[in-house]
TIRO-484442 format. One record per residue (C-alpha): residue number from 1; chain; z, x, y. Coordinates in Angstrom, 3 decimals, always signed. Layout:
   resi   chain          z          x          y
    NUM       A          Z          X          Y
...
***
This chain:
   resi   chain          z          x          y
      1       A    +11.219    -11.015     -0.582
      2       A     +9.749    -12.848     -3.469
      3       A    +10.051    -10.169     -6.171
      4       A    +13.823     -9.618     -5.556
      5       A    +14.546    -13.286     -5.572
      6       A    +12.087    -14.630     -8.154
      7       A    +14.767    -15.987    -10.424
      8       A    +16.388    -17.921     -7.599
      9       A    +13.120    -19.361     -6.415
     10       A    +12.314    -20.412    -10.083
     11       A    +15.595    -22.162    -10.356
     12       A    +15.139    -24.035     -7.077
     13       A    +11.781    -25.409     -8.219
     14       A    +12.898    -26.097    -11.806
     15       A    +10.591    -23.516    -13.237
     16       A    +11.181    -20.914    -15.888
     17       A    +10.856    -17.219    -14.797
     18       A     +7.500    -16.778    -16.619
     19       A     +6.105    -19.857    -15.063
     20       A     +7.034    -18.687    -11.540
     21       A     +5.381    -15.448    -12.082
     22       A     +2.220    -17.121    -10.600
     23       A     +3.893    -16.805     -7.159
     24       A     +3.369    -12.987     -7.271
     25       A     -0.109    -13.138     -8.753
     26       A     -1.339    -15.794     -6.286
     27       A     -0.249    -13.575     -3.439
     28       A     -1.959    -10.500     -4.959
     29       A     -5.213    -12.093     -5.735
     30       A     -5.421    -13.883     -2.341
     31       A     -4.675    -10.560     -0.589
     32       A     -7.402     -8.703     -2.491
     33       A    -10.105    -11.426     -1.981
     34       A     -9.391    -12.548     +1.485
     35       A     -8.892     -9.238     +3.166
     36       A    -12.531     -7.967     +2.930
     37       A    -13.929    -11.459     +3.620
     38       A    -11.905    -11.862     +6.764
     39       A    -12.732     -8.280     +7.910
     40       A    -16.407     -9.024     +7.538
     41       A    -16.259    -12.385     +9.348
     42       A    -13.885    -11.446    +12.161
     43       A    -15.502     -8.286    +13.235
     44       A    -16.845     -9.650    +16.518
     45       A    -13.502    -10.991    +17.726
     46       A    -11.278     -9.295    +20.188
     47       A     -8.768     -7.109    +18.229
     48       A     -5.785     -8.115    +20.271
     49       A     -6.447    -11.705    +20.122
     50       A     -7.206    -11.485    +16.396
     51       A     -4.023     -9.578    +15.718
     52       A     -1.855    -12.094    +17.581
     53       A     -3.536    -15.012    +15.752
     54       A     -2.926    -13.288    +12.429
     55       A     +0.736    -12.937    +13.384
     56       A     +0.811    -16.672    +14.189
     57       A     -0.603    -17.589    +10.765
     58       A     +1.769    -15.242     +9.087
     59       A     +4.739    -16.712    +10.960
     60       A     +3.705    -20.253    +10.024
     61       A     +3.333    -19.380     +6.345
     62       A     +6.659    -17.644     +6.288
     63       A     +8.387    -20.649     +7.808
     64       A     +6.618    -22.976     +5.314
     65       A     +8.018    -20.705     +2.557
     66       A    +11.522    -21.113     +3.893
     67       A    +11.276    -24.951     +4.029
     68       A     +8.803    -25.759     +1.219
     69       A    +10.098    -28.851     -0.752
     70       A     +7.989    -28.133     -3.843
     71       A     +6.553    -25.258     -5.819
     72       A     +2.822    -26.184     -4.888
     73       A     +3.738    -26.185     -1.064
     74       A     +5.520    -22.857     -1.615
     75       A     +2.405    -21.414     -3.386
     76       A     +0.274    -22.734     -0.474
     77       A     +2.531    -20.861     +1.920
     78       A     +2.195    -17.664     +0.038
     79       A     -1.612    -18.032     +0.171
     80       A     -1.402    -18.473     +3.966
     81       A     +0.599    -15.239     +4.381
     82       A     -1.426    -13.247     +1.812
     83       A     -4.711    -14.244     +3.494
     84       A     -3.707    -12.475     +6.725
     85       A     -1.391     -9.733     +5.475
     86       A     -4.152     -7.347     +4.328
     87       A     -6.179     -7.722     +7.485
     88       A     -3.106     -7.276     +9.686
     89       A     -2.376     -3.920     +7.885
     90       A     -5.910     -2.768     +8.364
     91       A     -6.183     -3.937    +11.961
     92       A     -3.089     -1.940    +12.853
     93       A     -4.888     +1.285    +11.633
     94       A     -8.004     +0.447    +13.693
     95       A     -6.013     -0.202    +16.782
     96       A     -3.965     +2.917    +16.408
     97       A     -7.178     +4.874    +15.673
     98       A     -8.883     +3.548    +18.869
     99       A     -5.818     +4.070    +21.122
    100       A     -5.150     +7.706    +20.001
    101       A     -6.732    +10.364    +22.217
    102       A     -6.471    +13.452    +19.879
    103       A     -6.895    +14.085    +16.158
    104       A     -3.113    +14.826    +15.935
    105       A     -2.133    +11.732    +17.687
    106       A     -4.491     +9.620    +15.672
    107       A     -3.274    +10.930    +12.285
    108       A     +0.451    +10.501    +13.245
    109       A     -0.074     +6.974    +14.487
    110       A     -1.668     +6.016    +11.160
    111       A     +1.276     +7.880     +9.392
    112       A     +3.740     +5.855    +11.289
    113       A     +2.090     +2.664    +10.101
    114       A     +2.463     +3.799     +6.416
    115       A     +6.022     +4.845     +7.169
    116       A     +6.773     +1.336     +8.332
    117       A     +5.553     +0.001     +5.088
    118       A     +7.616     +2.566     +3.217
    119       A    +10.776     +1.561     +5.168
    120       A    +10.049     -2.141     +4.499
    121       A     +9.660     -1.393     +0.801
    122       A    +12.834     +0.656     +0.661
    123       A    +14.968     -1.612     +2.736
    124       A    +13.264     -5.116     +2.605
    125       A    +13.759     -5.832     -1.092
    126       A    +17.529     -5.130     -1.328
    127       A    +18.108     -6.724     +2.052
    128       A    +16.268     -9.877     +1.097
    129       A    +18.292     -9.931     -2.191
    130       A    +21.548     -9.373     -0.323
    131       A    +20.827    -12.271     +2.046
    132       A    +19.818    -14.548     -0.836
    133       A    +23.053    -13.728     -2.655
    134       A    +25.133    -14.134     +0.456
    135       A    +23.533    -17.436     +1.536
    136       A    +20.219    -18.767     +0.130
    137       A    +16.843    -17.191     -0.744
    138       A    +15.333    -19.347     +1.982
    139       A    +17.328    -17.488     +4.499
    140       A    +15.595    -14.186     +3.652
    141       A    +12.331    -15.823     +4.724
    142       A    +13.963    -17.064     +7.932
    143       A    +14.851    -13.441     +8.585
    144       A    +11.248    -12.461     +8.052
    145       A    +10.180    -15.173    +10.489
    146       A    +12.499    -13.825    +13.204
    147       A    +11.186    -10.308    +12.661
    148       A     +7.629    -11.743    +12.990
    149       A     +8.520    -13.359    +16.349
    150       A     +9.861    -10.079    +17.646
    151       A     +6.833     -8.197    +16.356
    152       A     +4.556    -10.732    +18.179
    153       A     +6.378    -10.117    +21.490
    154       A     +6.024     -6.420    +21.049
    155       A     +2.380     -6.644    +20.218
    156       A     +1.671     -8.933    +23.111
    157       A     +3.029     -6.421    +25.577
    158       A     +1.806     -3.205    +23.964
    159       A     -1.705     -3.820    +22.681
    160       A     -4.305     -3.499    +25.510
    161       A     -6.775     -6.379    +26.029
    162       A     -9.905     -4.155    +26.351
    163       A    -10.223     -2.570    +22.886
    164       A    -13.648     -1.406    +21.882
    165       A    -15.493     -4.042    +19.745
    166       A    -18.668     -3.432    +17.656
    167       A    -19.859     -6.894    +16.555
    168       A    -22.191     -6.999    +13.501
    169       A    -23.413     -9.241    +10.827
    170       A    -22.406     -9.067     +7.174
    171       A    -25.412     -7.036     +6.067
    172       A    -24.956     -4.461     +8.869
    173       A    -21.396     -3.928     +7.682
    174       A    -22.014     -3.824     +4.014
    175       A    -24.356     -0.654     +4.451
    176       A    -20.995     +1.221     +4.593
    177       A    -20.804     +0.998     +0.784
    178       A    -24.182     +2.841     +0.454
    179       A    -22.592     +6.046     +1.682
    180       A    -21.607     +8.323     -1.250
    181       A    -18.553     +9.590     +0.737
    182       A    -17.237     +6.068     +0.992
    183       A    -17.928     +5.521     -2.697
    184       A    -15.962     +8.611     -3.700
    185       A    -13.175     +7.667     -1.338
    186       A    -12.836     +4.363     -3.031
    187       A    -12.576     +5.990     -6.514
    188       A    -10.143     +8.429     -5.150
    189       A     -7.868     +5.583     -3.813
    190       A     -7.979     +3.789     -7.095
    191       A     -7.178     +6.767     -9.041
    192       A     -4.418     +7.892     -6.600
    193       A     -2.778     +4.564     -6.881
    194       A     -3.288     +4.775    -10.721
    195       A     -1.432     +8.081    -10.926
    196       A     +1.550     +6.531     -9.031
    197       A     +1.791     +3.239    -10.890
    198       A     +0.846     +4.754    -14.215
    199       A     +4.585     +5.329    -14.462
    200       A     +6.139     +3.657    -11.441
    201       A     +5.430     +0.163    -12.898
    202       A     +8.391     +0.820    -15.123
    203       A    +10.539     +3.025    -12.685
    204       A    +13.674     +0.822    -13.316
    205       A    +13.419     +1.181    -16.960
    206       A    +12.865     +4.847    -16.757
    207       A    +15.859     +5.440    -14.617
    208       A    +18.180     +3.051    -16.324
    209       A    +17.151     +3.210    -19.946
    210       A    +15.464     +6.610    -20.404
    211       A    +17.568     +8.668    -17.974
    212       A    +20.703     +6.726    -18.526
    213       A    +21.730     +5.980    -15.004
    214       A    +24.068     +2.953    -14.454
    215       A    +22.791     -0.178    -12.702
    216       A    +24.945     +0.921     -9.651
    217       A    +23.389     +4.297     -9.623
    218       A    +19.945     +2.680    -10.210
    219       A    +20.097     +1.112     -6.687
    220       A    +21.022     +4.370     -5.168
    221       A    +18.268     +6.202     -6.874
    222       A    +15.726     +3.704     -5.745
    223       A    +17.042     +4.045     -2.175
    224       A    +16.676     +7.855     -2.449
    225       A    +13.131     +7.487     -3.638
    226       A    +12.353     +5.101     -0.775
    227       A    +13.754     +7.666     +1.757
    228       A    +11.658    +10.419     +0.159
    229       A     +8.533     +8.168     +0.540
    230       A     +9.404     +7.805     +4.279
    231       A     +9.457    +11.608     +4.834
    232       A     +6.378    +12.087     +2.716
    233       A     +4.417     +9.667     +4.915
    234       A     +5.286    +11.689     +7.976
    235       A     +3.999    +14.915     +6.251
    236       A     +0.952    +12.929     +5.229
    237       A     +0.194    +12.226     +8.891
    238       A     +0.423    +16.033     +9.623
    239       A     -1.946    +16.780     +6.765
    240       A     -4.422    +14.189     +8.062
    241       A     -4.606    +15.869    +11.520
    242       A     -6.963    +18.643    +10.431
    243       A     -9.239    +18.118     +7.505
    244       A     -6.590    +16.280     +5.552
    245       A     -8.575    +15.646     +2.346
    246       A     -9.129    +19.463     +1.951
    247       A     -5.355    +20.152     +2.444
    248       A     -4.483    +17.667     -0.368
    249       A     -6.026    +19.847     -3.048
    250       A     -2.982    +22.036     -3.852
    251       A     -0.716    +18.956     -3.953
    252       A     -2.927    +17.325     -6.630
    253       A     -2.943    +20.461     -8.702
    254       A     +0.936    +20.413     -8.458
    255       A     +0.981    +16.740     -9.408
    256       A     -1.039    +17.587    -12.509
    257       A     +1.581    +20.233    -13.517
    258       A     +4.440    +17.887    -12.868
    259       A     +2.864    +15.004    -14.894
    260       A     +2.232    +17.446    -17.839
    261       A     +6.079    +18.121    -17.701
    262       A     +6.983    +14.431    -17.409
    263       A     +7.766    +13.627    -21.074
    264       A     +9.783    +16.819    -21.495
    265       A    +11.671    +16.327    -18.235
    266       A    +12.716    +12.820    -19.206
    267       A    +14.843    +14.227    -22.082
    268       A    +17.555    +15.017    -19.466
    269       A    +18.875    +12.840    -16.735
    270       A    +18.899    +15.437    -14.023
    271       A    +15.632    +17.123    -14.674
    272       A    +14.100    +13.628    -15.055
    273       A    +15.541    +12.526    -11.685
    274       A    +14.378    +15.820    -10.048
    275       A    +10.874    +15.359    -11.392
    276       A    +10.718    +11.682    -10.160
    277       A    +11.775    +12.657     -6.749
    278       A     +9.133    +15.409     -6.607
    279       A     +6.410    +12.967     -7.785
    280       A     +7.362    +10.158     -5.428
    281       A     +7.276    +12.753     -2.515
    282       A     +3.923    +14.392     -3.416
    283       A     +2.163    +11.193     -4.465
    284       A     +2.793     +9.601     -1.050
    285       A     +0.787    +12.331     +0.795
    286       A     -2.667    +10.939     +0.130
    287       A     -2.311     +7.729     +2.285
    288       A     -2.968     +8.970     +5.782
    289       A     -5.715    +11.682     +5.028
    290       A     -7.949     +9.250     +3.119
    291       A     -7.462     +6.467     +5.624
    292       A     -8.353     +8.811     +8.502
    293       A    -11.337    +10.184     +6.573
    294       A    -12.718     +6.786     +5.897
    295       A    -12.217     +5.748     +9.530
    296       A    -13.881     +8.922    +10.753
    297       A    -16.938     +8.272     +8.571
    298       A    -17.208     +4.804     +9.774
    299       A    -16.611     +5.437    +13.458
    300       A    -19.200     +8.183    +13.423
    301       A    -21.977     +6.750    +11.215
    302       A    -21.221     +2.989    +10.851
    303       A    -19.267     +1.868    +13.950
    304       A    -20.200     -1.720    +13.304
    305       A    -18.208     -1.536     +9.992
    306       A    -14.992     +0.104    +11.155
    307       A    -12.958     -3.015    +10.558
    308       A    -14.286     -3.180     +7.002
    309       A    -13.692     +0.446     +6.400
    310       A    -10.021     +0.121     +7.421
    311       A     -9.391     -2.377     +4.592
    312       A    -10.742     -0.180     +1.842
    313       A     -7.674     +1.872     +1.167
    314       A     -5.471     -1.240     +0.939
    315       A     -7.832     -3.242     -1.195
    316       A     -8.571     -0.413     -3.748
    317       A     -5.075     +0.807     -3.844
    318       A     -4.195     -2.600     -5.168
    319       A     -7.044     -2.395     -7.674
    320       A     -5.538     +0.952     -8.823
    321       A     -2.183     -0.627     -9.070
    322       A     -3.527     -3.460    -11.223
    323       A     -5.534     -1.193    -13.614
    324       A     -2.901     +1.477    -14.069
    325       A     -0.106     -1.122    -14.622
    326       A     -2.175     -2.537    -17.433
    327       A     -2.760     +0.856    -19.065
    328       A     +0.930     +1.769    -18.561
    329       A     +1.833     -1.434    -20.525
    330       A     -0.507     -0.264    -23.364
    331       A     +0.890     +3.205    -23.253
    332       A     +4.466     +1.873    -23.422
    333       A     +3.617     -0.282    -26.442
    334       A     +2.228     +2.635    -28.356
    335       A     +4.292     +5.629    -27.325
    336       A     +7.423     +4.594    -25.268
    337       A     +8.567     +5.101    -21.751
    338       A     +8.691     +8.928    -21.633
    339       A     +4.922     +9.001    -22.461
    340       A     +3.987     +7.189    -19.327
    341       A     +3.490    +10.560    -17.718
    342       A     +0.301    +11.122    -19.737
    343       A     -1.017     +7.714    -18.385
    344       A     -0.585     +8.897    -14.926
    345       A     -1.981    +12.407    -15.699
    346       A     -5.454    +10.983    -16.600
    347       A     -5.632     +9.181    -13.170
    348       A     -4.475    +12.296    -11.382
    349       A     -7.087    +14.446    -13.149
    350       A     -9.920    +12.152    -12.161
    351       A     -8.574    +11.929     -8.564
    352       A     -8.547    +15.679     -8.281
    353       A    -12.081    +16.002     -9.544
    354       A    -13.265    +13.396     -7.012
    355       A    -11.316    +15.036     -4.300
    356       A    -12.900    +18.446     -5.041
    357       A    -16.367    +16.785     -5.010
    358       A    -15.563    +15.009     -1.687
    359       A    -14.448    +18.234     -0.058
    360       A    -17.630    +20.099     -1.212
    361       A    -19.774    +17.336     +0.114
    362       A    -18.129    +17.292     +3.554
    363       A    -18.268    +21.025     +3.743
    364       A    -21.961    +21.027     +3.103
    365       A    -22.552    +18.337     +5.760
    366       A    -20.364    +20.343     +8.237
    367       A    -22.547    +23.485     +7.656
    368       A    -25.788    +21.387     +8.198
    369       A    -24.188    +20.035    +11.412
***
């Protein structure tokens, strides 16, 4: 909602576009800092009650965004929503994980959560922009508030009251980070996000400037990429059902090949578009397998830290986005847009090495067991 309407929000509060960029960064930093802290401190609370409380805070923050009379109050409203958004995402994974009765059902439920985020990304931004252009940008936030109310009603009726809880103190949860599998999973999440945003940070410029598609075609291409992301998340869930991280290996090898061809493919509009479609599809496959892997490790060896474990993918994915966006900017300054593929290739190579190490480690532990 904010990214698509940033210029309108800046105009409302008499700010320049560069000055209003703090709106995005405030949300991102609050999300990254608040999510693990809240996960650590709310571990002993009933998950259903906690989730409904988070929805209430999110609703209040969204309504405040819609009616904020000044930029400081609007920024405060973004802090409110960001502080609970990350934990809501993670809590959904934990609840789905606990409600599932089989590995297949567990992985597909988590995949549907990621699919929901993909649909929101593909549809939410253009829909919010459309509403803002038709009426006001504030009305886009009112729409989100209405959706939040509906989500709260659904959650109240569907989430059981007797979900398993493993209360623990901070120190008992932080032991999760001493596990080498978790450490490798964190690096893998960072590098996987890095290989995506190593080029995706400038996806609009790549499609419009490098490949030469019109602004009208740009919207259609972005919608196509969003649809591919939705289908990829469904396949991701199927991969996660049975030793998902092992089944990711050939896709990461394929990603390396595609990224090596990136600069050459960008010389033609249609080969470039085909390559971007393939990359978006294959890159999105890692989400469910790594989330299920981390939750499996936590539930088996560190049940008191399951809530914290559920936040790791979201947190370190955003770290990867931040780091790779920075290196993408440096690559762009030195070599131009078509060279961004080499930036992503470095992250992909590291991710593949980490993935192979993680698979060998889990195989050895399975043989001992």
